[in-house]
C-alpha positions, 0 to 999 in steps of 0.5 A: 734873867732880866727882861729889858724894859723895851720888851713890854706888853702892858706898860710896866710888865713884859710882853707875854710872848717874850716872857714865855719865850725867854723862860722856855729857851733857857729850860729847853734850848735852843728854841723852847719847843716842847714846853707850855709856859703858864704866866702866873702874874705879870712879868716885871721889867729890868728886875733880876729874876731867878730861873728854877727847874719849875719856872721863873721867880721874882724872889719867892713869887712864881712868875711863870711855870713851864710844863711839857706839851705839844702844839697841835691843830690845823693852820688857816691858809692866808696869802701875802696879798690877803694879809696885806689887805687885812692890815687896814682893818687892824683895830689897834689903829683906832683903839688899843689897850696897850699901844706901846706893846712890843709886838703889836703897838702902833706907837713903836717905831720900826726896829724898836717894836715888831709892828705886827698889825693883824686885821680880819681876813673876813672869815672864821675869826681869822686875822692876819698881817705881813711881818718883815722882820727887822735885821735888828732882831736877827742873829749873825746868820740872818735868822730871827732869834727864838725869843723874838719869834715867841713874841711875834706869835703872841699878839696875833692870837690875842687880836683874834680872841679880842675881836671875837669877845669884844674885851681886852685880854692878856696872855695866860699860856703859850707854846711854840714850835718852829719848823724852819728858820725865819729870815729877817728882811723877807716878808712873812704872813702872821696869822691868828685865830680863835679856837674852840673851848672858850670859857667866860674869861679863858680864850684859847687861840692859835697863831702861825708864821708862814713864808711869802710862798705859804710854807709853815715856818712856826706855829703856836697855841695860847690861852688868853684871859679877859681883863678889865683895863682902859682902852686908849684912842690911837686914831680917828674912828673909822679911818685907821691908817698904818702909822709911819715908822 
């Protein structure tokens, strides 16, 4: 397996959701359901990696480990209009630890990155954004591929816990279940929220993808890990604006 350089999270390593989804979809095709993937170290890009029964390896170094598990929990209800309005409060338009992240980086162009920009909806720590998947991420039937879906559900949960803790974080563990196809070219609501049980550095969270009519298409649970990394200014403080494609 190789994780191409365009699918980065932090510069120089893979987007956590993309790495987790890549392993899960090999071990449990077609969409990796029923597996929790634990990231043991940053996933290198453009390097030949080895998939074994117990995980993903770079030489003898364990990169990611897969374990059986389910995704449980309620999903907050957020409308398309609420998600559109919440995007204006996306903190990444002002400051971002990883501004070129494949999922939520404001410096990625449409069709290159996913450009999912979750902002607060104003209650219970929930964040949301509108995502209209680019056809570049769809198969011949117009459905978003499973690995991209894992990536799309990655950062929204992270944004939620980062907003709550006030510190940058990286993905530590993730699981996804898909309930229905996600069709490219249509608007969807992406939701993220913090979950109970946070420790000093371990931050549990959930995320979900809804149709514009509120149908639950996919959901995920994750654990994020606080890290000490530089924060980059991405815009004028107090005047966030959605960047052009």
